[in-house]
C-alpha positions as CSV (number, residue, x, y, z in Angstrom):
1,M,-85.5,-36.6,-17.9
2,G,-87.4,-35.9,-14.8
3,S,-85.5,-37.1,-11.5
4,F,-82.3,-35.1,-10.1
5,Q,-80.4,-38.3,-10.4
6,Q,-81.2,-38.3,-14.3
7,R,-80.3,-34.8,-14.7
8,A,-77.0,-34.9,-12.7
9,A,-76.0,-38.1,-15.1
10,R,-76.7,-36.1,-18.0
11,A,-75.0,-33.3,-16.6
12,I,-71.9,-35.4,-15.9
13,R,-71.9,-36.5,-19.6
14,V,-72.1,-33.2,-21.1
15,T,-69.4,-31.7,-18.6
16,L,-66.6,-34.1,-19.2
17,T,-66.9,-34.1,-22.8
18,V,-63.6,-35.4,-22.0
19,V,-63.6,-35.6,-19.0
20,G,-66.7,-36.4,-20.6
21,L,-68.1,-38.1,-17.6
22,V,-69.4,-40.4,-18.3
23,I,-68.9,-39.7,-22.3
24,L,-70.0,-41.7,-25.0
25,A,-67.4,-41.9,-27.5
26,G,-68.3,-40.0,-31.1
27,C,-66.1,-39.5,-34.1
28,S,-66.8,-36.3,-35.5
29,G,-64.0,-36.1,-38.0
30,G,-62.5,-33.2,-39.8
31,D,-59.9,-32.0,-42.0
32,D,-58.4,-29.0,-42.1
33,G,-55.6,-29.7,-44.2
34,E,-52.9,-30.8,-41.7
35,D,-52.3,-34.7,-41.6
36,G,-50.1,-35.1,-38.4
37,G,-49.5,-38.7,-39.1
38,G,-50.5,-40.0,-35.7
39,G,-46.6,-40.3,-34.3
40,A,-45.6,-39.8,-30.9
41,D,-45.9,-36.0,-30.9
42,D,-49.5,-36.1,-32.0
43,Q,-50.2,-38.7,-29.2
44,A,-48.3,-36.7,-26.6
45,A,-50.2,-33.7,-27.7
46,V,-53.7,-35.1,-27.5
47,E,-52.7,-36.4,-23.9
48,Q,-51.7,-32.8,-22.9
49,V,-54.9,-31.4,-24.3
50,F,-57.1,-33.8,-22.5
51,R,-55.1,-33.5,-19.0
52,A,-55.1,-29.8,-19.4
53,Y,-58.7,-29.6,-20.2
54,S,-59.4,-31.9,-17.1
55,E,-57.1,-29.6,-14.6
56,N,-59.0,-26.5,-16.3
57,L,-62.6,-27.9,-15.3
58,A,-60.9,-28.9,-12.0
59,N,-59.8,-25.7,-11.0
60,R,-63.0,-23.9,-12.3
61,D,-61.2,-22.2,-15.1
62,F,-64.2,-22.6,-17.3
63,E,-62.5,-20.1,-20.0
64,A,-59.4,-22.2,-20.5
65,A,-61.4,-25.4,-20.7
66,C,-63.9,-23.6,-23.2
67,E,-60.9,-22.8,-25.4
68,Q,-60.2,-26.4,-25.8
69,N,-63.7,-27.5,-27.3
70,A,-64.1,-28.0,-30.9
71,P,-66.9,-25.2,-32.0
72,E,-69.4,-28.3,-32.4
73,T,-68.5,-29.4,-28.7
74,T,-69.8,-26.2,-27.5
75,D,-72.7,-25.9,-29.3
76,R,-73.9,-29.5,-28.4
77,L,-73.2,-28.7,-24.7
78,L,-75.6,-25.8,-24.8
79,E,-78.2,-27.7,-26.5
80,N,-77.7,-30.8,-24.1
81,L,-78.1,-28.3,-21.2
82,E,-81.1,-26.7,-22.7
83,S,-82.9,-29.9,-22.6
84,T,-82.4,-30.3,-19.0
85,D,-83.6,-26.7,-17.9
86,I,-80.0,-25.7,-17.3
87,E,-79.7,-22.2,-18.7
88,A,-76.5,-20.8,-20.4
89,S,-75.7,-18.8,-23.3
90,T,-72.0,-19.5,-23.4
91,C,-69.6,-22.1,-22.7
92,E,-68.3,-20.5,-19.7
93,E,-71.7,-20.3,-18.4
94,A,-72.7,-23.8,-19.4
95,Y,-69.9,-25.2,-17.3
96,A,-70.4,-22.9,-14.3
97,A,-74.2,-24.2,-14.5
98,V,-73.2,-27.8,-14.5
99,Y,-70.9,-27.3,-11.8
100,A,-73.2,-25.2,-9.7
101,T,-75.7,-28.4,-9.8
102,P,-76.0,-30.0,-6.2
103,D,-73.3,-33.1,-6.1
104,A,-72.2,-32.5,-9.7
105,G,-69.3,-30.5,-8.8
106,A,-68.4,-32.9,-6.3
107,L,-68.6,-36.0,-8.3
108,L,-66.8,-34.1,-11.6
109,D,-64.0,-33.3,-8.9
110,Q,-63.6,-37.0,-8.1
111,I,-63.5,-38.1,-11.6
112,A,-61.0,-35.6,-12.5
113,A,-58.8,-36.4,-9.5
114,T,-58.7,-40.3,-10.4
115,I,-58.5,-40.2,-14.4
116,E,-56.0,-42.7,-15.7
117,V,-55.3,-42.5,-19.5
118,Q,-54.9,-46.0,-21.0
119,S,-54.4,-45.2,-24.5
120,V,-54.0,-42.6,-27.3
121,T,-55.1,-43.2,-31.1
122,V,-54.3,-40.7,-33.9
123,D,-55.5,-41.2,-37.4
124,G,-54.7,-37.9,-39.4
125,N,-56.7,-35.1,-37.9
126,T,-58.5,-37.4,-35.6
127,A,-57.9,-38.7,-32.1
128,S,-59.5,-41.1,-29.6
129,I,-57.9,-41.5,-25.9
130,T,-59.4,-44.0,-24.1
131,W,-58.8,-43.7,-19.9
132,S,-60.8,-44.3,-16.8
133,A,-61.9,-42.8,-13.7
134,E,-63.7,-43.4,-10.4
135,T,-67.5,-42.6,-9.8
136,N,-69.2,-44.2,-6.9
137,G,-66.7,-46.7,-5.6
138,R,-66.0,-48.3,-9.4
139,R,-63.3,-47.6,-12.4
140,V,-65.7,-46.6,-15.3
141,P,-63.8,-46.8,-18.9
142,V,-64.3,-43.8,-21.4
143,T,-63.3,-43.3,-24.9
144,S,-63.0,-39.7,-25.8
145,T,-62.9,-38.1,-29.4
146,M,-60.7,-35.2,-30.5
147,R,-59.9,-33.3,-33.6
148,R,-57.4,-31.2,-35.2
149,V,-58.5,-27.4,-35.5
150,D,-56.3,-25.1,-37.1
151,G,-53.5,-27.0,-35.8
152,E,-54.6,-27.5,-32.3
153,W,-56.3,-30.7,-30.8
154,K,-59.7,-29.7,-29.2
155,L,-62.2,-32.0,-28.0
156,V,-65.1,-33.4,-29.8
157,D,-67.4,-35.7,-27.6
158,V,-70.4,-34.6,-25.9
159,D,-73.4,-36.6,-25.8
């Protein structure tokens, strides 16, 4: 990846792992022994975590956003940034670096401001949330994955 546009596109995908901008879905299931069953309470909880994560990123509260990531998400985020020559050793540093990338912060803010959730599907300890956001004048559909970790829903996608 050489051009600024390519690096920015990758940083966007990495960052909004949910807000996954533009994230590719990847199911990384896990079972911590708690089967939530996928009822309305779980669906509401998944959407609440997704919206809180998006708001935390928009507010630059990277510590709170990082707390909503599954452990493998943070590991993958750091690996992805390393491959784009963006240096970061913590999740918080990673988000700060991505938002400091020219034009990336404004684009991510635009996406966060235009998020619309279409559906939430829960299957035991994994969930997917289908949402869309506007970027560059068009609405882009995205499906993001979450899993239950120690009883709490955490974001999984990072590509």
